[in-house]
N, C-alpha and C positions, 0 to 999 in steps of 0.2 A: 504494500500500500504506500502510495506517495504521501510523505509527511510534509505539510505546509504550516505556515504560521497560523496560530489560533486566530479565528475571525475577530476582527476589531483591533488586533495588535499590528503594529507596523515595524518593519525593518528600516533602519536608517542607513542608507548607503553612504559612501564617503562624502559626496557633495552635500547630501542632506545633513549629515553629522557635522560637517564644517559650518553650515549655516547655523545649526543649533549652537555650536560652540561659540560662534561669533555673537549670537544673541546673549548667551549666558555671560560671556566676558564683558560685553557692553553693559548689561544690567548690573553685573557685579561692581564695575567701576563706578557707575552712577550711584548705586546704593551706598558704596563706601564713601563717596564724596559727601553724602548726607549724614554720615555717622551711623549707618546701620551695620549691625554685627550678624555674621552668618551663624546659624545653628543647624544641627542635623536632627531629623525626626524619624521615628520608626515608620516603616511602610505598613506594618500591622498594628492595629489598636484594638482595644476592647470594643465590641459592638455597642455596648451601652453608652460609650462616649458619644457616638454619632447619634444614637437615639435621643440622648438627653440634650445635646447641644445643637445638632442640625435640625432635629424635629422629626418625630415619628410619622407625622402626616405629610412630610415632604416627599416628592417623587424620588429623591436620592435614597432615602431610607426605605421607602415602601417598595421600590422596584429596581433600583440600580446598583445596590451594593453587592460586592463579592464577599459573602459571609460563610463561615464554616466553623465547625467545632474542632478544637484540637484534641489531643489524646486525654486531656483532663476534662473533656466535655465543657470547656470554656468557649463561649461564642466570640470569635475573632473576625475582624473585617479588614480587607485591604483598603487603605484610606481612600475615600472618594474625594476628599478635599483636605487642605492643609491647616485651616484656621483652628479647628477643634483640637488637633494634635498639638499645635503650638501653644494654645491656651493651657492644655493639660500639662505640657512640659514646663511652661513658665510657672504655673501654680505649684506643681509638684516640687520644683527646685527653688522655690522661694524668690522668684524674680518679679512678683507683681505688687504686693502690698506696699504702699507708700514709696514706690519706685517708678522711675521713668525708663522704659525700654524701647529700643528700636531694633527689631530682629528681622532676619529674612532667612529663607530656606529655598531649596530647589529639589526637584525630583519627580518621579512618576506618581500619578493618581490613577484610580481605577473605577470605572462606572460601566455597568452593563447596559449600554445604550445601543440604538440601531446605528451601526457604523455607516459613515458617509464621509465625503471629503471634508477635512477639518474637524471631524468628530470621531474619536477613537475610544476604544474600551480601556486602553492604557494610553495616557496622554501626559505630556510634560508641563509642569507649571513652575513658576517662580512666585513665591508669595512673600509679602512683608506685613508684619504685625507690630502695632505700637500700643504700649500699655502705660497708663498713668497720666494721660493728657486729655482732659474733658472738652477743651475748647474747639472752635471751628478752625483755628489756625493749623492744627495738625492734619485735619481733614484736607485743608487747602494744600498743605505741604505734599501730601501723597499725590494729589492731582498735578501739582507742579513737577514733582519727581517723575511721575509717569510720562508727562509731556516731554520732559528732558530725555527720558529713555527713548521715546519714539522719534524724537528729533535726531538723536545720536544714531539710531538705526536707519534713518532715512525714510521712515514711513509716516511721519507726523501729518503730511499733507493728505494722506488717505484715511485719516481717522478723525472722528468727531467725539467730543466729550458731552455726555448727557448726565444730568444730575437730578436728584429728587430728595425729598425729606419724607421719612415714614413716621416722624413724630415719636412720642413716647408710648409707653404701654397703654395708657388710658386712651390716647388718640387712636391707637390701632384697634382697641376693643370697640370703640364707638364706630369707627369706620367699617370694621368688619360686619357689624350688625346692620349698618345701612346698606352696604354692598350686598350682603346676603339677601336682604329684603328685596332689593332691586332685581337681582339675578333670579330670584325665585319667581318673579313676575314674568320673566322672559325665558323661563327654563326650556320651553319647547324649541327655542332657537339655539340652545347650547349643544355642543358635541358631547359624545359619551364621556370622554375623559374630563371635560369641564363639569359635567353633572356630578361626577365622583368628587371632584375638588370642591364643589359647592358645599358638600357636607363636611369636608375635612380642612381645606385650605383655600378659601375662595379668592384670596389675592393672587394666587398662582394662575387663575384663569386668564389674567392679563397676558400671560406668556403663550396662550393658545395661538396657533398659526392657521386655524380653521376659519375660513372667510365668514361664514354665517355667525360664528361666535364673536369675531371681531366686530361685525356689524351690530350685534346685540350689545356690545360693550360701549358703543358710542355715547349712549345716554346715561352711563353709569356715574354715580357720584364720584367726586375726586377727593383723594385723601387730603389734599391741600386745604380743603374746607373744614377739616377736623383737627388741624394741628393746634397744639397748645402754644401758649405765648413763648415759653422757653425754646421750643423747637423752631418757632418762626424766627426768633432772634438769632439762634444758632445758624440757621440756613442763610439768613441775611448777612451774617458775618462772613460765612464762606463765600458768598457771591461777591462781596466787596473786595475780598482778597483776590479772587480770580479776575475781577474787573481791573483792579489796580495793576496786575501783572499782564493784562491784555491776553489772557488765555480764553479763546472762544469756547463757549459751551451753550447747551440748550437745556432748559428745564423740561424734563419729560415726566409728567405726573403718572405715567403708566409703569415706570420702573419700580419693581418691587423686589427683584432678586429672588432666587429660588430657595433661600435658606431662612428658617424661622428666626435666627438669632439677630437679624439686623434691626437697628432702631435709628431714628434721625437720618443722618446722611447716607445715601447710597449713590453710586455712580458707575457708569460704564463707558468704556472707549469702544466705539463701534465703527465698522467700515461697510461700504456697499460693494467692495471688491471680491468678497468671498461668498456671495450668495446668501443662503440661509444661515450660515455660521458667521454672523456679522459681529459678534461680541468677542474682542480679543483681550479685554481686561475688565475686571469688575471688582467692586469692593464696597466698603461702607463701615459704619460704626456699629459696635456690638457691646454696649456698656454692661450688659447683664451676664456675659458668658462666664467670667471667672467666678462670680457668685454661684452660678448654677452647678459648679463642681466643688463647692465647699469653701471657696476663698472669700476674702473680704471684697466688698464692692470696689470694682476697678474699671475705669473707663478703658475702652479698647477700640481700635479702628485698624483696618488693613485692606489689602487688595491681593489679587492673584492675576498673573499674566499667563496667557496660554501660548506656550512656545510653538506648538504645532501650527497654530493659525498665523502667528507672526512669520514663521518660516515660509508658509505659503505665500505671504505677501512679498517676501524677499526673493522668491525663486527666480524671477526674471530680472532682478536688479543686482543680485549678488555676483561678484567676480571672485571665483575661486583662486586661491593662491596656487602657483604652479607646484607640481609634485616634487621637483628637485631644482637646486641651484647648480650643483655639480654632479655630473654623471661619469662614472669610471668604467671604462670598457677594457677588457683584457682578453688575452688568448694564451692558452697553455697553463699547465698546473702551477708552475713557478710564478707566472704572471698573475694568476688569480690570487694566490697567497700574498704576493707583493701588493696587489690592488687593495686588499683588506687592510694591510699595514698603512698604506698611503691614506686610505679613507679615514682611519682612526686618527692619524696625525692631523688631517684637516679638521676633523670634529673637535680634537683637543684645542686647536688654535682658534677655531671659528664656530662657536657653539650655535650661532644663529643660522648657519648655513644648512640647507637640506642636501645631504650627500647620499646618493644611491650608487651602490656597486652592482654591476650586472654579474650575478652569480651563476649565470648559465654558461653554456659552452658554444654559443652561437658565433658566427663569423663577425668580424668587425663591422661590416656593412649593416648587418641586422641589428647589432648592438647600438650603432649610431642612429638608426631609425628610432629605436626605443629612447635613446637619449634626447632626440629632437622632440618626440612626443611627450616626454616628461616635463617639457618647458624649461629645462636647464639652459643656462647661458654658456656654460663651459663643459666640454667633455675632456676627461683625462684618459689618454690612450696608453696602455701598457702592454708591450709585447716582449719577446725574448731579448731584443736589442735594448729596450729600456731597462729591463731587469739587470742585464749584464753591465750596463753603464750607470746604474743608479739614477735613472732619469725618468721623466714622464713627458709625454707629448701632449701639448695643449691645443685643442681645436675650439675655435670660437663658433658657437652655433647661432648666434643672433647678430653677428657682425661679419662683414666681408674682410677678414684679416687672415694673414698667412698662419699656418700651423707653426708652432715653435716647440723645441725640446729644451727643457731646463733640468738641472740637477734637482733631485728630490729635496735636498736641504734648502733650496731656493724657492720652493713652492709657497711657503708661508709668506714670504715677502712679496712674491708675485700676486698672491690673492689679496693681501693687504692693499697693495697699490691699485689693483683692479677694482676693489670695492670702494676705494676712496674716490674714484672717478665716476662712479655710477650716480 
């Protein structure tokens, strides 16, 4: 039987992995410049963590988690998102009460969803979480930070920022009652999934992509009309900061996010270049999470970036680095052994250079074709004559220059001079 990748999981081929690495390195640099510290989180957590913090009535917990019992019959889950685990880690290790923390993490998440372009069952995220800061300034900082990330990646022009406020707990309760009442009156227009959500999590109906459901929602009450005074002041403060920094945004009263833990600020960075999978970053405030797992009341806010979707946006823009800078071709057993010594000497002296040794037994012509295909600027040719004379022959692959032979102990100076002129 032919064995293939599990449905919904993706292999990252060299070019894709290079794009992912570019994204990760760029995000790491920007987060570091804002004072964020990296942490590592387990891929597996107790199932109860997600039931308690994400919400038992969310689609994630109800339908999308990879959950199993271990040998001790403890229910465990492959993490479907990172915030719950980061909150657990921070609380368990005493990083929350009366402290300010800026933390970030990276790695795979797992959700049992219908696979499609930009939506996988194993997907890569980078998340940032902040604890101990209750004001709108930290919410604004996260949006300024993500805007800087997208600018550094070269995709800011393809993204738009949408923001909303969900208010406090009392606002949500009052709004949920009004929304449920309205939707009950138009229940015949709702799709089957939305009817189920009407009983469990009516705010999630706003995420429906079914046309008739979207039409039914047009007359629904808006959460903005139920906000308490503190939430209004918080949201106004956020908007003032974004306005002062001239970051374009749109207030979208339909943004609710798919997790129960959010309160007050929520935001998304969206694009119309990826079809249905238009959200590449989302986040918001979750002031009650630490308390839900036994900690003292601690304000929190964070976001997650979807690397898979950003990588798709970069596919046609990204220029891969060439495979090699120097390619070493040789012929004969003594020459091949000599080539390895030469290569190690180059690596010792020039750690940044990519050096490939042709370890096959092909003819020089075939090896030089591979050298050209590698993108290398220089080919070092070693045959019996070079070994006998302690030399290497240098062929310029990107310039119209004569081949030259030099002593091996002169190669370092040659490379230094060559690189200084590039």
